[in-house]
Biopython code that builds the backbone (N, CA, C, O; Angstrom):
import numpy as np
from Bio.PDB.StructureBuilder import StructureBuilder

atoms = [
    (1, "UNK", "N", (20.079, -21.638, 18.565)),
    (1, "UNK", "CA", (18.677, -21.326, 18.472)),
    (1, "UNK", "C", (17.952, -22.511, 17.828)),
    (1, "UNK", "O", (18.454, -23.096, 16.868)),
    (2, "UNK", "N", (16.795, -22.861, 18.342)),
    (2, "UNK", "CA", (15.991, -23.954, 17.805)),
    (2, "UNK", "C", (15.252, -23.457, 16.579)),
    (2, "UNK", "O", (14.668, -22.374, 16.608)),
    (3, "UNK", "N", (15.266, -24.222, 15.513)),
    (3, "UNK", "CA", (14.530, -23.864, 14.304)),
    (3, "UNK", "C", (13.133, -24.465, 14.408)),
    (3, "UNK", "O", (12.933, -25.638, 14.092)),
    (4, "UNK", "N", (12.179, -23.672, 14.846)),
    (4, "UNK", "CA", (10.823, -24.149, 15.043)),
    (4, "UNK", "C", (10.131, -24.496, 13.733)),
    (4, "UNK", "O", (9.197, -25.297, 13.729)),
    (5, "UNK", "N", (10.565, -23.916, 12.627)),
    (5, "UNK", "CA", (9.945, -24.241, 11.350)),
    (5, "UNK", "C", (10.180, -25.704, 11.012)),
    (5, "UNK", "O", (9.273, -26.372, 10.515)),
    (6, "UNK", "N", (11.390, -26.223, 11.273)),
    (6, "UNK", "CA", (11.665, -27.631, 11.036)),
    (6, "UNK", "C", (10.842, -28.511, 11.972)),
    (6, "UNK", "O", (10.362, -29.569, 11.567)),
    (7, "UNK", "N", (10.680, -28.085, 13.203)),
    (7, "UNK", "CA", (9.917, -28.844, 14.179)),
    (7, "UNK", "C", (8.453, -28.943, 13.746)),
    (7, "UNK", "O", (7.826, -29.993, 13.890)),
    (8, "UNK", "N", (7.913, -27.837, 13.213)),
    (8, "UNK", "CA", (6.525, -27.847, 12.762)),
    (8, "UNK", "C", (6.357, -28.786, 11.568)),
    (8, "UNK", "O", (5.369, -29.516, 11.494)),
    (9, "UNK", "N", (7.290, -28.775, 10.653)),
    (9, "UNK", "CA", (7.218, -29.650, 9.490)),
    (9, "UNK", "C", (7.281, -31.109, 9.927)),
    (9, "UNK", "O", (6.537, -31.946, 9.416)),
    (10, "UNK", "N", (8.159, -31.411, 10.860)),
    (10, "UNK", "CA", (8.319, -32.774, 11.361)),
    (10, "UNK", "C", (7.022, -33.293, 11.968)),
    (10, "UNK", "O", (6.665, -34.452, 11.759)),
    (11, "UNK", "N", (6.319, -32.458, 12.710)),
    (11, "UNK", "CA", (5.123, -32.895, 13.413)),
    (11, "UNK", "C", (3.857, -32.763, 12.588)),
    (11, "UNK", "O", (2.796, -33.211, 13.023)),
    (12, "UNK", "N", (3.937, -32.171, 11.429)),
    (12, "UNK", "CA", (2.760, -31.932, 10.627)),
    (12, "UNK", "C", (2.084, -33.229, 10.176)),
    (12, "UNK", "O", (0.859, -33.281, 10.072)),
    (13, "UNK", "N", (2.863, -34.265, 9.912)),
    (13, "UNK", "CA", (2.306, -35.505, 9.419)),
    (13, "UNK", "C", (1.790, -36.438, 10.499)),
    (13, "UNK", "O", (1.228, -37.483, 10.173)),
    (14, "UNK", "N", (1.955, -36.109, 11.750)),
    (14, "UNK", "CA", (1.519, -36.989, 12.827)),
    (14, "UNK", "C", (0.146, -36.558, 13.341)),
    (14, "UNK", "O", (-0.433, -35.586, 12.858)),
    (15, "UNK", "N", (-0.358, -37.286, 14.313)),
    (15, "UNK", "CA", (-1.640, -36.930, 14.924)),
    (15, "UNK", "C", (-1.506, -35.766, 15.893)),
    (15, "UNK", "O", (-2.506, -35.185, 16.314)),
    (16, "UNK", "N", (-0.282, -35.428, 16.246)),
    (16, "UNK", "CA", (-0.005, -34.333, 17.176)),
    (16, "UNK", "C", (0.289, -33.068, 16.382)),
    (16, "UNK", "O", (1.093, -33.099, 15.450)),
    (17, "UNK", "N", (-0.341, -31.974, 16.731)),
    (17, "UNK", "CA", (-0.093, -30.701, 16.057)),
    (17, "UNK", "C", (0.694, -29.794, 16.981)),
    (17, "UNK", "O", (0.245, -29.486, 18.085)),
    (18, "UNK", "N", (1.859, -29.369, 16.538)),
    (18, "UNK", "CA", (2.684, -28.449, 17.320)),
    (18, "UNK", "C", (2.106, -27.051, 17.215)),
    (18, "UNK", "O", (1.799, -26.588, 16.117)),
    (19, "UNK", "N", (1.954, -26.372, 18.342)),
    (19, "UNK", "CA", (1.388, -25.028, 18.355)),
    (19, "UNK", "C", (2.443, -24.047, 18.855)),
    (19, "UNK", "O", (2.770, -24.010, 20.041)),
    (20, "UNK", "N", (2.958, -23.265, 17.938)),
    (20, "UNK", "CA", (3.972, -22.277, 18.271)),
    (20, "UNK", "C", (3.363, -21.182, 19.140)),
    (20, "UNK", "O", (2.247, -20.726, 18.893)),
    (21, "UNK", "N", (4.101, -20.774, 20.147)),
    (21, "UNK", "CA", (3.644, -19.679, 20.999)),
    (21, "UNK", "C", (4.174, -18.354, 20.456)),
    (21, "UNK", "O", (5.075, -18.323, 19.618)),
    (22, "UNK", "N", (3.604, -17.281, 20.946)),
    (22, "UNK", "CA", (4.046, -15.941, 20.569)),
    (22, "UNK", "C", (5.516, -15.743, 20.958)),
    (22, "UNK", "O", (6.290, -15.175, 20.187)),
    (23, "UNK", "N", (5.893, -16.202, 22.126)),
    (23, "UNK", "CA", (7.278, -16.049, 22.595)),
    (23, "UNK", "C", (8.251, -16.805, 21.695)),
    (23, "UNK", "O", (9.335, -16.302, 21.397)),
    (24, "UNK", "N", (7.878, -17.997, 21.262)),
    (24, "UNK", "CA", (8.735, -18.766, 20.365)),
    (24, "UNK", "C", (8.876, -18.058, 19.016)),
    (24, "UNK", "O", (9.965, -18.019, 18.444)),
    (25, "UNK", "N", (7.784, -17.505, 18.515)),
    (25, "UNK", "CA", (7.820, -16.780, 17.247)),
    (25, "UNK", "C", (8.751, -15.576, 17.345)),
    (25, "UNK", "O", (9.520, -15.307, 16.422)),
    (26, "UNK", "N", (8.684, -14.862, 18.447)),
    (26, "UNK", "CA", (9.527, -13.679, 18.633)),
    (26, "UNK", "C", (11.014, -14.028, 18.673)),
    (26, "UNK", "O", (11.850, -13.193, 18.328)),
    (27, "UNK", "N", (11.354, -15.242, 19.087)),
    (27, "UNK", "CA", (12.753, -15.659, 19.169)),
    (27, "UNK", "C", (13.351, -15.980, 17.802)),
    (27, "UNK", "O", (14.573, -16.026, 17.657)),
    (28, "UNK", "N", (12.507, -16.201, 16.804)),
    (28, "UNK", "CA", (13.000, -16.514, 15.462)),
    (28, "UNK", "C", (13.580, -15.274, 14.807)),
    (28, "UNK", "O", (13.164, -14.156, 15.108)),
    (29, "UNK", "N", (14.545, -15.470, 13.909)),
    (29, "UNK", "CA", (15.041, -14.320, 13.151)),
    (29, "UNK", "C", (13.984, -13.941, 12.103)),
    (29, "UNK", "O", (13.005, -14.664, 11.919)),
    (30, "UNK", "N", (14.182, -12.823, 11.430)),
    (30, "UNK", "CA", (13.171, -12.303, 10.497)),
    (30, "UNK", "C", (12.879, -13.282, 9.358)),
    (30, "UNK", "O", (11.723, -13.454, 8.972)),
    (31, "UNK", "N", (13.911, -13.917, 8.822)),
    (31, "UNK", "CA", (13.702, -14.890, 7.742)),
    (31, "UNK", "C", (12.855, -16.066, 8.205)),
    (31, "UNK", "O", (11.961, -16.515, 7.488)),
    (32, "UNK", "N", (13.137, -16.562, 9.403)),
    (32, "UNK", "CA", (12.367, -17.678, 9.953)),
    (32, "UNK", "C", (10.928, -17.265, 10.234)),
    (32, "UNK", "O", (10.004, -18.049, 10.016)),
    (33, "UNK", "N", (10.727, -16.028, 10.720)),
    (33, "UNK", "CA", (9.370, -15.535, 10.965)),
    (33, "UNK", "C", (8.560, -15.499, 9.672)),
    (33, "UNK", "O", (7.414, -15.947, 9.639)),
    (34, "UNK", "N", (9.157, -14.966, 8.610)),
    (34, "UNK", "CA", (8.464, -14.897, 7.330)),
    (34, "UNK", "C", (8.154, -16.297, 6.804)),
    (34, "UNK", "O", (7.094, -16.522, 6.221)),
    (35, "UNK", "N", (9.074, -17.233, 7.009)),
    (35, "UNK", "CA", (8.865, -18.623, 6.580)),
    (35, "UNK", "C", (7.676, -19.232, 7.330)),
    (35, "UNK", "O", (6.835, -19.895, 6.722)),
    (36, "UNK", "N", (7.604, -19.012, 8.631)),
    (36, "UNK", "CA", (6.493, -19.534, 9.425)),
    (36, "UNK", "C", (5.178, -18.917, 8.955)),
    (36, "UNK", "O", (4.180, -19.621, 8.800)),
    (37, "UNK", "N", (5.176, -17.601, 8.727)),
    (37, "UNK", "CA", (3.956, -16.928, 8.270)),
    (37, "UNK", "C", (3.507, -17.498, 6.924)),
    (37, "UNK", "O", (2.328, -17.801, 6.737)),
    (38, "UNK", "N", (4.440, -17.641, 5.995)),
    (38, "UNK", "CA", (4.057, -18.111, 4.662)),
    (38, "UNK", "C", (3.587, -19.562, 4.650)),
    (38, "UNK", "O", (2.730, -19.922, 3.844)),
    (39, "UNK", "N", (4.131, -20.397, 5.529)),
    (39, "UNK", "CA", (3.745, -21.807, 5.550)),
    (39, "UNK", "C", (2.548, -22.106, 6.459)),
    (39, "UNK", "O", (1.732, -22.972, 6.142)),
    (40, "UNK", "N", (2.440, -21.398, 7.579)),
    (40, "UNK", "CA", (1.459, -21.772, 8.591)),
    (40, "UNK", "C", (0.482, -20.659, 8.956)),
    (40, "UNK", "O", (-0.480, -20.897, 9.686)),
    (41, "UNK", "N", (0.717, -19.449, 8.458)),
    (41, "UNK", "CA", (-0.174, -18.347, 8.783)),
    (41, "UNK", "C", (-1.429, -18.363, 7.928)),
    (41, "UNK", "O", (-1.394, -18.742, 6.758)),
    (42, "UNK", "N", (-2.525, -17.951, 8.519)),
    (42, "UNK", "CA", (-3.794, -17.809, 7.810)),
    (42, "UNK", "C", (-4.050, -16.326, 7.596)),
    (42, "UNK", "O", (-4.128, -15.555, 8.552)),
    (43, "UNK", "N", (-4.180, -15.931, 6.328)),
    (43, "UNK", "CA", (-4.442, -14.533, 6.010)),
    (43, "UNK", "C", (-5.795, -14.139, 6.578)),
    (43, "UNK", "O", (-6.781, -14.851, 6.392)),
    (44, "UNK", "N", (-5.845, -12.988, 7.282)),
    (44, "UNK", "CA", (-7.079, -12.508, 7.903)),
    (44, "UNK", "C", (-7.588, -11.258, 7.200)),
    (44, "UNK", "O", (-8.760, -11.187, 6.831)),
    (45, "UNK", "N", (-6.716, -10.273, 7.012)),
    (45, "UNK", "CA", (-7.166, -8.998, 6.444)),
    (45, "UNK", "C", (-5.978, -8.187, 5.970)),
    (45, "UNK", "O", (-4.825, -8.484, 6.285)),
    (46, "UNK", "N", (-6.294, -7.149, 5.200)),
    (46, "UNK", "CA", (-5.262, -6.178, 4.838)),
    (46, "UNK", "C", (-5.916, -4.802, 4.788)),
    (46, "UNK", "O", (-7.140, -4.684, 4.728)),
    (47, "UNK", "N", (-5.087, -3.770, 4.814)),
    (47, "UNK", "CA", (-5.577, -2.393, 4.746)),
    (47, "UNK", "C", (-4.458, -1.494, 4.261)),
    (47, "UNK", "O", (-3.280, -1.839, 4.356)),
    (48, "UNK", "N", (-4.838, -0.336, 3.740)),
    (48, "UNK", "CA", (-3.879, 0.675, 3.321)),
    (48, "UNK", "C", (-4.146, 1.919, 4.140)),
    (48, "UNK", "O", (-5.274, 2.407, 4.204)),
    (49, "UNK", "N", (-3.094, 2.428, 4.766)),
    (49, "UNK", "CA", (-3.186, 3.655, 5.566)),
    (49, "UNK", "C", (-1.902, 4.442, 5.405)),
    (49, "UNK", "O", (-0.807, 3.886, 5.483)),
    (50, "UNK", "N", (-2.041, 5.724, 5.181)),
    (50, "UNK", "CA", (-0.901, 6.652, 5.130)),
    (50, "UNK", "C", (0.216, 6.159, 4.205)),
    (50, "UNK", "O", (1.396, 6.254, 4.542)),
    (51, "UNK", "N", (-0.165, 5.635, 3.043)),
    (51, "UNK", "CA", (0.840, 5.185, 2.084)),
    (51, "UNK", "C", (1.485, 3.861, 2.408)),
    (51, "UNK", "O", (2.479, 3.498, 1.778)),
    (52, "UNK", "N", (0.960, 3.128, 3.364)),
    (52, "UNK", "CA", (1.494, 1.826, 3.746)),
    (52, "UNK", "C", (0.406, 0.768, 3.630)),
    (52, "UNK", "O", (-0.771, 1.058, 3.848)),
    (53, "UNK", "N", (0.791, -0.450, 3.290)),
    (53, "UNK", "CA", (-0.153, -1.571, 3.282)),
    (53, "UNK", "C", (0.200, -2.481, 4.451)),
    (53, "UNK", "O", (1.364, -2.818, 4.672)),
    (54, "UNK", "N", (-0.828, -2.868, 5.189)),
    (54, "UNK", "CA", (-0.689, -3.756, 6.336)),
    (54, "UNK", "C", (-1.430, -5.057, 6.052)),
    (54, "UNK", "O", (-2.523, -5.045, 5.487)),
    (55, "UNK", "N", (-0.831, -6.175, 6.446)),
    (55, "UNK", "CA", (-1.436, -7.491, 6.288)),
    (55, "UNK", "C", (-1.506, -8.138, 7.662)),
    (55, "UNK", "O", (-0.570, -8.024, 8.454)),
    (56, "UNK", "N", (-2.603, -8.809, 7.946)),
    (56, "UNK", "CA", (-2.771, -9.493, 9.226)),
    (56, "UNK", "C", (-2.882, -10.988, 8.981)),
    (56, "UNK", "O", (-3.698, -11.441, 8.178)),
    (57, "UNK", "N", (-2.040, -11.756, 9.693)),
    (57, "UNK", "CA", (-2.047, -13.214, 9.610)),
    (57, "UNK", "C", (-2.267, -13.797, 11.000)),
    (57, "UNK", "O", (-1.751, -13.277, 11.989)),
    (58, "UNK", "N", (-3.032, -14.875, 11.067)),
    (58, "UNK", "CA", (-3.247, -15.604, 12.320)),
    (58, "UNK", "C", (-2.313, -16.804, 12.351)),
    (58, "UNK", "O", (-2.205, -17.557, 11.383)),
    (59, "UNK", "N", (-1.640, -16.963, 13.486)),
    (59, "UNK", "CA", (-0.793, -18.127, 13.719)),
    (59, "UNK", "C", (-1.136, -18.646, 15.100)),
    (59, "UNK", "O", (-0.778, -18.044, 16.112)),
    (60, "UNK", "N", (-1.830, -19.766, 15.129)),
    (60, "UNK", "CA", (-2.254, -20.369, 16.392)),
    (60, "UNK", "C", (-3.039, -19.371, 17.237)),
    (60, "UNK", "O", (-4.144, -18.989, 16.850)),
    (61, "UNK", "N", (-2.513, -18.945, 18.361)),
    (61, "UNK", "CA", (-3.264, -18.095, 19.291)),
    (61, "UNK", "C", (-2.830, -16.637, 19.257)),
    (61, "UNK", "O", (-3.139, -15.887, 20.182)),
    (62, "UNK", "N", (-2.118, -16.216, 18.210)),
    (62, "UNK", "CA", (-1.712, -14.819, 18.110)),
    (62, "UNK", "C", (-1.757, -14.382, 16.653)),
    (62, "UNK", "O", (-1.932, -15.200, 15.750)),
    (63, "UNK", "N", (-1.597, -13.091, 16.442)),
    (63, "UNK", "CA", (-1.661, -12.506, 15.103)),
    (63, "UNK", "C", (-0.370, -11.757, 14.810)),
    (63, "UNK", "O", (0.269, -11.216, 15.712)),
    (64, "UNK", "N", (0.002, -11.734, 13.543)),
    (64, "UNK", "CA", (1.196, -11.023, 13.116)),
    (64, "UNK", "C", (0.786, -9.991, 12.071)),
    (64, "UNK", "O", (0.086, -10.303, 11.107)),
    (65, "UNK", "N", (1.232, -8.769, 12.279)),
    (65, "UNK", "CA", (0.958, -7.689, 11.345)),
    (65, "UNK", "C", (2.212, -7.436, 10.508)),
    (65, "UNK", "O", (3.280, -7.145, 11.048)),
    (66, "UNK", "N", (2.072, -7.549, 9.192)),
    (66, "UNK", "CA", (3.174, -7.270, 8.281)),
    (66, "UNK", "C", (2.983, -5.877, 7.698)),
    (66, "UNK", "O", (1.857, -5.420, 7.501)),
    (67, "UNK", "N", (4.089, -5.215, 7.428)),
    (67, "UNK", "CA", (4.071, -3.862, 6.879)),
    (67, "UNK", "C", (4.808, -3.833, 5.555)),
    (67, "UNK", "O", (5.915, -4.356, 5.434)),
    (68, "UNK", "N", (4.179, -3.213, 4.559)),
    (68, "UNK", "CA", (4.824, -2.943, 3.274)),
    (68, "UNK", "C", (4.729, -1.436, 3.055)),
    (68, "UNK", "O", (3.654, -0.899, 2.789)),
    (69, "UNK", "N", (5.862, -0.772, 3.170)),
    (69, "UNK", "CA", (5.887, 0.686, 3.032)),
    (69, "UNK", "C", (5.834, 1.061, 1.553)),
    (69, "UNK", "O", (6.867, 1.141, 0.888)),
    (70, "UNK", "N", (4.641, 1.288, 1.050)),
    (70, "UNK", "CA", (4.465, 1.623, -0.359)),
    (70, "UNK", "C", (5.029, 3.003, -0.679)),
    (70, "UNK", "O", (5.459, 3.257, -1.804)),
    (71, "UNK", "N", (5.025, 3.886, 0.306)),
    (71, "UNK", "CA", (5.484, 5.252, 0.077)),
    (71, "UNK", "C", (7.001, 5.397, 0.138)),
    (71, "UNK", "O", (7.533, 6.470, -0.148)),
    (72, "UNK", "N", (7.704, 4.321, 0.511)),
    (72, "UNK", "CA", (9.153, 4.378, 0.636)),
    (72, "UNK", "C", (9.795, 3.494, -0.434)),
    (72, "UNK", "O", (9.773, 2.269, -0.308)),
    (73, "UNK", "N", (10.368, 4.090, -1.487)),
    (73, "UNK", "CA", (10.956, 3.278, -2.561)),
    (73, "UNK", "C", (12.197, 2.479, -2.125)),
    (73, "UNK", "O", (12.633, 1.585, -2.851)),
    (74, "UNK", "N", (12.760, 2.785, -0.968)),
    (74, "UNK", "CA", (13.951, 2.084, -0.478)),
    (74, "UNK", "C", (13.611, 0.854, 0.364)),
    (74, "UNK", "O", (14.507, 0.179, 0.870)),
    (75, "UNK", "N", (12.324, 0.566, 0.512)),
    (75, "UNK", "CA", (11.892, -0.562, 1.325)),
    (75, "UNK", "C", (12.202, -1.873, 0.620)),
    (75, "UNK", "O", (11.996, -2.005, -0.586)),
    (76, "UNK", "N", (12.693, -2.828, 1.372)),
    (76, "UNK", "CA", (13.000, -4.155, 0.831)),
    (76, "UNK", "C", (11.919, -5.148, 1.227)),
    (76, "UNK", "O", (12.157, -6.005, 2.078)),
    (77, "UNK", "N", (10.762, -5.054, 0.641)),
    (77, "UNK", "CA", (9.695, -6.028, 0.877)),
    (77, "UNK", "C", (8.950, -5.829, 2.177)),
    (77, "UNK", "O", (8.870, -4.723, 2.711)),
    (78, "UNK", "N", (8.408, -6.925, 2.671)),
    (78, "UNK", "CA", (7.588, -6.918, 3.872)),
    (78, "UNK", "C", (8.443, -7.072, 5.128)),
    (78, "UNK", "O", (9.481, -7.734, 5.115)),
    (79, "UNK", "N", (7.989, -6.452, 6.201)),
    (79, "UNK", "CA", (8.629, -6.631, 7.503)),
    (79, "UNK", "C", (7.559, -6.923, 8.538)),
    (79, "UNK", "O", (6.421, -6.471, 8.411)),
    (80, "UNK", "N", (7.927, -7.681, 9.564)),
    (80, "UNK", "CA", (7.012, -7.916, 10.677)),
    (80, "UNK", "C", (6.936, -6.615, 11.454)),
    (80, "UNK", "O", (7.928, -6.160, 12.023)),
    (81, "UNK", "N", (5.759, -6.025, 11.475)),
    (81, "UNK", "CA", (5.566, -4.743, 12.146)),
    (81, "UNK", "C", (5.331, -4.931, 13.640)),
    (81, "UNK", "O", (5.930, -4.246, 14.469)),
    (82, "UNK", "N", (4.448, -5.871, 13.967)),
    (82, "UNK", "CA", (4.202, -6.170, 15.381)),
    (82, "UNK", "C", (3.400, -7.445, 15.514)),
    (82, "UNK", "O", (2.840, -7.952, 14.542)),
    (83, "UNK", "N", (3.352, -7.956, 16.736)),
    (83, "UNK", "CA", (2.632, -9.176, 17.060)),
    (83, "UNK", "C", (1.487, -8.784, 17.979)),
    (83, "UNK", "O", (1.677, -8.053, 18.951)),
    (84, "UNK", "N", (0.290, -9.279, 17.659)),
    (84, "UNK", "CA", (-0.920, -8.878, 18.376)),
    (84, "UNK", "C", (-1.564, -10.071, 19.066)),
    (84, "UNK", "O", (-1.497, -11.198, 18.575)),
    (85, "UNK", "N", (-2.183, -9.813, 20.201)),
    (85, "UNK", "CA", (-2.883, -10.875, 20.915)),
    (85, "UNK", "C", (-4.295, -11.072, 20.367)),
    (85, "UNK", "O", (-4.827, -12.181, 20.409)),
    (86, "UNK", "N", (-4.899, -10.004, 19.857)),
    (86, "UNK", "CA", (-6.261, -10.080, 19.326)),
    (86, "UNK", "C", (-6.336, -9.385, 17.972)),
    (86, "UNK", "O", (-5.644, -8.397, 17.732)),
    (87, "UNK", "N", (-7.178, -9.909, 17.094)),
    (87, "UNK", "CA", (-7.297, -9.363, 15.740)),
    (87, "UNK", "C", (-7.884, -7.965, 15.737)),
    (87, "UNK", "O", (-7.584, -7.179, 14.839)),
    (88, "UNK", "N", (-8.720, -7.630, 16.724)),
    (88, "UNK", "CA", (-9.343, -6.322, 16.761)),
    (88, "UNK", "C", (-8.324, -5.198, 16.847)),
    (88, "UNK", "O", (-8.600, -4.078, 16.416)),
    (89, "UNK", "N", (-7.169, -5.478, 17.389)),
    (89, "UNK", "CA", (-6.115, -4.456, 17.497)),
    (89, "UNK", "C", (-5.664, -4.000, 16.117)),
    (89, "UNK", "O", (-5.154, -2.889, 15.970)),
    (90, "UNK", "N", (-5.845, -4.836, 15.111)),
    (90, "UNK", "CA", (-5.461, -4.496, 13.742)),
    (90, "UNK", "C", (-6.318, -3.348, 13.219)),
    (90, "UNK", "O", (-5.822, -2.511, 12.465)),
    (91, "UNK", "N", (-7.567, -3.291, 13.595)),
    (91, "UNK", "CA", (-8.477, -2.241, 13.117)),
    (91, "UNK", "C", (-8.049, -0.866, 13.605)),
    (91, "UNK", "O", (-8.162, 0.110, 12.863)),
    (92, "UNK", "N", (-7.565, -0.768, 14.828)),
    (92, "UNK", "CA", (-7.199, 0.534, 15.380)),
    (92, "UNK", "C", (-5.706, 0.796, 15.341)),
    (92, "UNK", "O", (-5.257, 1.890, 15.684)),
    (93, "UNK", "N", (-4.930, -0.203, 14.922)),
    (93, "UNK", "CA", (-3.500, -0.007, 14.856)),
    (93, "UNK", "C", (-3.165, 0.982, 13.748)),
    (93, "UNK", "O", (-3.909, 1.116, 12.777)),
    (94, "UNK", "N", (-2.067, 1.655, 13.898)),
    (94, "UNK", "CA", (-1.535, 2.547, 12.868)),
    (94, "UNK", "C", (-2.397, 3.770, 12.600)),
    (94, "UNK", "O", (-2.171, 4.465, 11.610)),
    (95, "UNK", "N", (-3.361, 4.051, 13.435)),
    (95, "UNK", "CA", (-4.122, 5.276, 13.236)),
    (95, "UNK", "C", (-3.266, 6.436, 13.657)),
    (95, "UNK", "O", (-2.864, 6.533, 14.816)),
    (96, "UNK", "N", (-2.983, 7.316, 12.726)),
    (96, "UNK", "CA", (-2.059, 8.419, 12.992)),
    (96, "UNK", "C", (-2.805, 9.714, 13.184)),
    (96, "UNK", "O", (-2.188, 10.753, 13.417)),
]
sb = StructureBuilder()
sb.init_structure("model")
sb.init_model(0)
sb.init_chain("A")
sb.init_seg("    ")
for serial, (resi, resn, name, xyz) in enumerate(atoms, 1):
    if name == "N":
        sb.init_residue(resn, " ", resi, " ")
    sb.init_atom(name, np.array(xyz, "f"), 0.0, 1.0, " ", f" {name:<3s}", serial, name[0])
structure = sb.get_structure()
């Protein structure tokens, strides 16, 4: 598997900016996804619904929704809940 996080770091100092696609992001393991979000994601919004906190980050041309299950004491931190094409989907997502 190609480590896109290393590729992004390598190209960050040049005049060329590497733009990760949604498909490439999905191929990364969970640790690599979180690393990409923390280094290259732009925080957009957060919300609390049904005992859960959701965070929305923009990465290039797609959005990543993170989930923190506040109501579940057995949860181990944040998880990637889903990948969105448009930020507006975050407003109506998770409506139960």
